[in-house]
C-alpha positions in Angstrom: -26.2 1.0 37.4 -28.6 -2.1 36.0 -28.2 -2.3 32.3 -30.7 -3.9 30.1 -29.4 -3.1 27.0 -26.5 -2.0 25.5 -25.1 0.6 22.9 -21.7 0.3 21.0 -20.9 3.3 19.5 -17.6 3.9 17.2 -15.3 7.0 17.6 -17.8 9.6 16.4 -20.6 8.8 18.7 -22.4 6.7 15.8 -24.7 3.8 17.0 -22.7 0.8 15.5 -25.0 -1.8 17.4 -27.5 -2.4 20.2 -27.4 -5.2 22.1 -29.4 -7.2 24.8 -28.3 -8.0 28.2 -26.4 -11.6 27.8 -25.4 -10.9 24.2 -21.0 -9.9 24.6 -20.2 -10.9 20.7 -21.2 -9.2 17.8 -19.4 -9.5 14.3 -19.0 -6.2 12.8 -18.6 -6.9 8.9 -17.5 -4.3 5.9 -14.1 -3.2 7.6 -11.3 -3.1 5.2 -8.2 -5.2 6.3 -5.9 -3.7 8.7 -8.5 -0.8 9.6 -8.1 0.7 12.8 -11.5 1.0 14.7 -12.5 2.4 17.9 -15.6 1.6 19.8 -17.0 2.2 23.2 -20.1 1.1 24.8 -22.9 2.4 26.7 -25.5 0.8 29.4 -28.9 1.5 29.1 -31.4 1.0 31.5 -34.7 2.8 32.8 -32.5 5.5 34.2 -31.4 6.3 30.7 -27.9 6.2 28.9 -25.0 5.2 31.4 -21.3 6.6 31.0 -19.3 5.5 28.2 -16.9 2.8 28.9 -13.3 3.1 28.2 -12.7 3.5 24.1 -11.2 -0.2 22.6 -8.5 1.1 19.4 -7.7 -2.3 17.5 -6.7 -3.6 13.7 -9.0 -5.8 11.7 -7.0 -8.7 10.4 -5.3 -9.0 7.3 -6.3 -11.6 5.1 -4.6 -15.5 5.1 -1.9 -15.6 2.4 -2.4 -16.8 -1.1 -0.3 -18.3 -3.6 -0.6 -15.0 -5.6 0.6 -13.2 -2.9 4.1 -14.2 -3.4 7.1 -15.7 -5.3 10.5 -16.8 -4.7 13.3 -16.7 -7.3 16.9 -17.8 -7.1 18.7 -14.3 -8.1 22.2 -16.6 -7.9 23.6 -19.0 -6.4 23.9 -17.4 -3.0 20.8 -15.3 -3.3 17.0 -15.8 -3.1 14.8 -13.0 -3.5 11.0 -13.1 -2.0 8.5 -10.6 -2.9 5.4 -10.5 -1.2 2.2 -8.4 -1.9 1.5 -5.7 0.7 -1.9 -6.3 1.6 -4.5 -3.6 -0.1 -5.3 -1.2 3.2 -3.3 0.5 5.5 0.2 -0.9 5.0 2.4 1.5 6.8 0.5 1.2 9.9 2.8 0.5 12.8 3.7 -3.1 13.5 2.4 -4.0 10.1 4.4 -6.6 7.8 5.7 -9.9 7.2 7.0 -13.1 8.9 9.2 -14.7 6.5 10.7 -18.6 7.0 13.2 -20.5 5.1 12.7 -24.4 5.8 15.9 -26.7 4.1 14.0 -29.6 4.6 10.1 -28.3 4.2 9.8 -29.0 8.0 12.6 -27.5 10.2 12.8 -23.7 10.0 16.1 -22.6 9.3 15.7 -19.0 9.2 12.9 -16.3 10.0 12.9 -12.6 9.5 10.2 -9.7 10.1 10.0 -7.2 7.3 8.3 -4.1 8.2 6.6 -2.1 5.4 7.7 1.0 7.6 11.6 0.3 6.6 10.9 -1.5 3.7 7.4 -0.9 1.3 8.3 -2.9 -1.4 8.3 -6.1 0.8 11.1 -7.5 -1.0 13.7 -9.5 1.0 16.8 -10.8 -0.6 18.3 -13.9 1.5 22.0 -13.9 0.8 22.7 -16.8 3.6 21.7 -19.6 1.2 24.3 -21.9 -0.7 24.5 -22.8 -4.2 23.0 -25.9 -5.7 20.2 -26.0 -2.5 16.8 -26.7 -2.4 15.1 -24.1 -0.1 11.5 -23.4 0.8 9.6 -20.3 2.0 6.5 -19.3 3.4 5.2 -16.3 5.1 2.8 -14.3 7.5 0.8 -11.2 7.4 1.0 -9.3 10.5 -1.4 -6.6 11.4 -1.3 -3.2 12.8 -1.9 -4.9 16.6 1.0 -7.2 15.9 -1.2 -10.1 15.5 0.2 -12.6 12.8 -2.2 -14.6 10.8 -1.8 -18.1 9.3 1.0 -18.9 7.3 1.1 -19.3 3.3 1.5 -22.4 1.1 5.1 -23.4 1.1 6.9 -22.6 -2.3 10.5 -23.9 -3.1 13.5 -23.1 -5.5 16.8 -24.3 -6.1 20.0 -21.9 -5.9 22.1 -22.6 -9.2 25.3 -24.4 -9.0 28.4 -21.9 -8.7 31.5 -23.7 -10.2 34.0 -21.7 -7.8 36.8 -23.7 -9.6 36.7 -21.9 -12.9 38.0 -18.2 -13.2 36.7 -16.4 -16.8 39.7 -13.8 -17.8 40.1 -11.8 -20.9 43.4 -11.9 -22.7 45.2 -9.0 -24.7 44.1 -8.0 -27.9 45.7 -8.4 -31.2 44.5 -7.6 -34.4 43.8 -11.3 -34.8 41.7 -11.6 -31.9 40.1 -8.6 -31.0 38.7 -10.4 -27.6 39.7 -13.5 -26.0 37.7 -14.9 -23.3 38.9 -17.6 -21.5 38.1 -20.3 -18.7 40.8 -21.6 -16.6 40.4 -24.6 -13.9 41.9 -23.5 -10.4 43.1 -26.4 -8.5 
C-alpha cells in the first residue's frame, strides 16, 4: 500500500490525528502525568483505509522534581528521613517510583535507593546508614510506569546531630528526699 496520509487512533478507535506523508512526529497535549496511553496507525491511500499497525502502549512522563516535592530531616544522629510527594496521577502503575541518591561531598554518590510506590505508597525513605555530626546531600528523580527516569531534583542538605557516646543516663533509686534521680555518667 502506498500511503498518502496516516490516521492515528487510540485504543477505542477514536481518531486522534490525521497526518500527511512525511510527518512522523505529532505532539499530543492534555495527557496526565504517568498516564498509560495506547495508539496505532492506519495508512490511507486511494484504495481506502489500510490495516492497523501494531498497538504501542506507553506511560507519559512525570514532571521534573520541584523543591517542594521533597524534604530531608535528621531524625537522629544515625537516621535521615527523606519524604517525597508522589506524582499526582497513577502512582501505583508498574515500575513507578523514585530514585534517591545520597552524596557526602555534594559531588560523588555514596548511596542510591529505588523506592517503588507498590511497596511504599507513602514515599518515605529512612536512611539509617549515616553517621552523626555529618552533612549529607540528597536528591531524587521520578520514574514513570515504563521505568523512564526523569531529571534529578535540586540537592537538599541535612546535618545529623552529634551523639555523645561517652555519656550514659541512668536513674537512681527513689527516696523520700529524691523521688527521682537522673544522672549522667562519663564512660571511659
